[in-house]
Backbone as JSON, one array per atom type, in Angstrom:
{
  "sequence": "XXXXXXXXXXXXXXXXXXXXXXXXXXXXXXXXXXXXXXXXXXXXXXXXXXXXXXXXXXXXXXXXXXXXXXXXX",
  "N": [[22.26, 49.11, -47.64], [20.12, 47.73, -50.02], [18.31, 47.91, -49.07], [14.69, 47.3, -47.24], [12.47, 44.09, -48.03], [10.15, 43.28, -47.69], [8.71, 42.9, -44.35], [7.09, 41.94, -41.21], [5.64, 41.53, -38.03], [5.78, 40.2, -34.58], [2.97, 39.32, -32.37], [4.53, 39.65, -29.78], [5.45, 41.91, -30.43], [8.59, 40.99, -31.37], [9.89, 42.14, -34.27], [10.44, 40.74, -37.5], [13.05, 41.11, -40.75], [12.79, 41.13, -44.09], [15.63, 41.36, -46.35], [17.45, 42.2, -49.32], [15.98, 41.94, -52.27], [16.58, 40.78, -54.54], [15.14, 41.78, -58.92], [14.94, 41.45, -61.84], [15.79, 43.71, -64.35], [16.16, 46.25, -61.84], [17.31, 48.32, -60.24], [20.27, 46.93, -59.01], [21.9, 48.19, -55.91], [23.9, 45.56, -54.38], [24.96, 44.19, -56.35], [25.6, 41.1, -55.84], [25.29, 40.76, -53.07], [24.57, 38.74, -51.05], [21.49, 37.55, -49.55], [19.91, 39.57, -46.71], [17.65, 38.24, -43.18], [17.22, 40.4, -41.65], [16.59, 40.85, -36.89], [14.3, 42.37, -35.24], [13.75, 44.03, -32.06], [11.02, 45.84, -30.82], [9.92, 46.38, -28.45], [11.94, 47.82, -27.34], [13.95, 51.1, -26.56], [15.23, 52.32, -27.56], [15.52, 50.37, -30.66], [17.36, 48.65, -32.98], [17.89, 46.49, -35.98], [18.82, 43.3, -36.32], [21.46, 41.1, -37.84], [20.25, 38.39, -38.17], [21.83, 35.81, -38.59], [22.12, 32.73, -40.59], [21.19, 29.17, -40.59], [24.19, 26.86, -41.0], [24.62, 24.84, -44.6], [23.16, 26.09, -45.89], [22.68, 27.08, -49.24], [23.38, 29.8, -49.52], [24.34, 32.01, -51.23], [22.6, 32.07, -53.09], [20.21, 32.96, -51.8], [17.44, 34.72, -52.07], [15.56, 37.24, -51.01], [12.09, 37.47, -51.18], [8.75, 38.89, -50.18], [7.33, 37.05, -46.72], [5.99, 35.53, -43.95], [4.8, 34.25, -40.85], [4.09, 32.45, -38.11], [2.53, 31.44, -35.68], [2.03, 29.6, -32.94]],
  "CA": [[21.91, 49.48, -49.52], [19.55, 47.17, -50.27], [16.44, 48.04, -48.97], [14.32, 46.06, -47.7], [11.16, 43.82, -49.15], [8.57, 42.6, -46.46], [8.22, 42.94, -42.27], [6.53, 40.4, -40.25], [5.59, 42.46, -36.96], [4.45, 39.24, -33.87], [2.53, 39.93, -31.21], [5.14, 40.14, -28.83], [6.97, 43.08, -30.84], [9.89, 41.57, -32.17], [9.87, 41.8, -35.71], [11.37, 39.58, -38.43], [12.32, 42.08, -42.27], [13.28, 41.07, -45.18], [16.28, 42.68, -47.45], [18.2, 42.35, -49.92], [15.68, 41.65, -53.23], [17.33, 41.28, -56.32], [13.77, 41.5, -59.7], [15.16, 41.49, -62.67], [14.72, 45.05, -64.56], [16.09, 46.41, -61.53], [19.39, 48.44, -59.78], [20.63, 46.52, -57.76], [23.11, 48.45, -56.36], [24.56, 45.12, -54.13], [24.25, 42.75, -56.89], [26.24, 40.49, -55.14], [25.25, 40.35, -51.46], [23.03, 37.63, -50.48], [19.53, 38.27, -49.24], [19.92, 38.91, -45.04], [17.01, 38.5, -42.41], [17.25, 41.39, -39.39], [15.51, 40.33, -36.38], [14.27, 44.27, -33.72], [13.08, 44.32, -31.28], [10.33, 47.14, -30.88], [9.78, 46.6, -27.8], [13.8, 48.22, -27.07], [13.81, 51.83, -25.97], [16.83, 52.46, -28.89], [15.28, 49.45, -31.37], [18.09, 48.19, -34.25], [17.93, 45.62, -36.61], [20.29, 42.87, -35.3], [21.12, 40.61, -38.49], [19.92, 36.86, -37.84], [22.33, 34.08, -38.55], [20.81, 31.35, -41.38], [21.96, 27.78, -39.79], [24.68, 25.95, -42.02], [24.28, 23.77, -45.72], [22.5, 27.07, -46.67], [23.19, 28.03, -50.03], [23.25, 32.01, -48.72], [24.89, 33.01, -52.54], [21.42, 32.76, -54.01], [19.33, 34.03, -50.43], [17.13, 36.65, -52.52], [13.92, 36.57, -50.16], [10.89, 38.17, -51.06], [7.84, 38.46, -48.84], [7.83, 36.94, -45.3], [4.73, 34.82, -42.98], [5.08, 34.26, -39.36], [3.24, 31.21, -38.06], [2.43, 31.57, -34.16], [1.38, 28.62, -31.88]],
  "C": [[21.14, 48.76, -49.98], [17.92, 47.34, -50.4], [15.7, 46.59, -48.58], [12.75, 45.18, -48.07], [10.79, 43.45, -48.02], [9.06, 42.43, -44.87], [7.1, 42.31, -41.63], [6.62, 40.86, -38.78], [4.85, 41.1, -35.63], [4.52, 39.94, -32.62], [3.69, 40.61, -29.71], [6.38, 41.37, -29.01], [7.52, 42.74, -31.77], [9.19, 41.32, -34.03], [10.95, 41.15, -36.62], [12.25, 41.0, -39.72], [13.61, 41.21, -42.49], [14.65, 41.85, -46.05], [17.46, 41.54, -48.21], [17.7, 40.86, -51.15], [16.44, 42.26, -54.12], [15.88, 41.13, -57.59], [15.69, 42.03, -60.32], [15.12, 42.49, -63.8], [15.82, 46.32, -62.75], [17.06, 46.97, -60.9], [19.3, 48.29, -59.39], [21.64, 48.37, -57.45], [24.61, 47.7, -54.97], [24.77, 44.16, -55.03], [25.06, 41.51, -56.86], [26.7, 39.68, -53.81], [24.05, 39.72, -51.79], [22.25, 37.98, -49.16], [20.42, 37.85, -47.48], [18.39, 39.1, -44.76], [17.77, 39.09, -40.67], [16.33, 41.39, -38.45], [15.5, 42.21, -35.21], [13.3, 43.73, -33.63], [11.52, 45.69, -30.9], [9.92, 47.39, -29.96], [11.44, 47.42, -26.52], [13.26, 49.83, -26.3], [14.69, 52.54, -27.42], [16.36, 51.58, -30.11], [16.25, 48.7, -32.35], [18.12, 47.14, -35.25], [19.29, 44.71, -36.07], [20.02, 41.73, -36.67], [21.18, 38.71, -38.04], [21.35, 35.36, -39.11], [22.04, 32.81, -39.4], [22.05, 30.04, -41.1], [22.77, 26.95, -42.22], [24.47, 24.9, -43.13], [22.98, 24.48, -45.96], [22.59, 27.41, -47.54], [23.03, 29.14, -50.23], [23.22, 32.78, -50.49], [23.49, 33.29, -53.82], [19.55, 33.64, -53.7], [18.92, 34.84, -51.2], [15.49, 36.68, -51.63], [13.32, 38.3, -50.87], [9.32, 37.65, -50.42], [8.21, 37.69, -47.43], [6.16, 36.55, -44.99], [6.1, 34.01, -41.3], [3.84, 32.65, -38.76], [3.07, 31.08, -36.51], [1.59, 30.34, -33.28], [1.62, 28.7, -30.78]]
}
């Protein structure tokens, strides 16, 4: 409903997907729903996006993910 804003694919085939960007002037189909991060394992035969649980204490009501990057050590 809120669409994906960005995706980062790691060398091991795991993909992180941000969703729920709200931008002034653009119609939002779920204006009260906070943003989300999903994980998808592209190595699976039938990959599916699974919502990641965000740590307690994080203000989900204002989570509006825009852009994403990963660091692999």
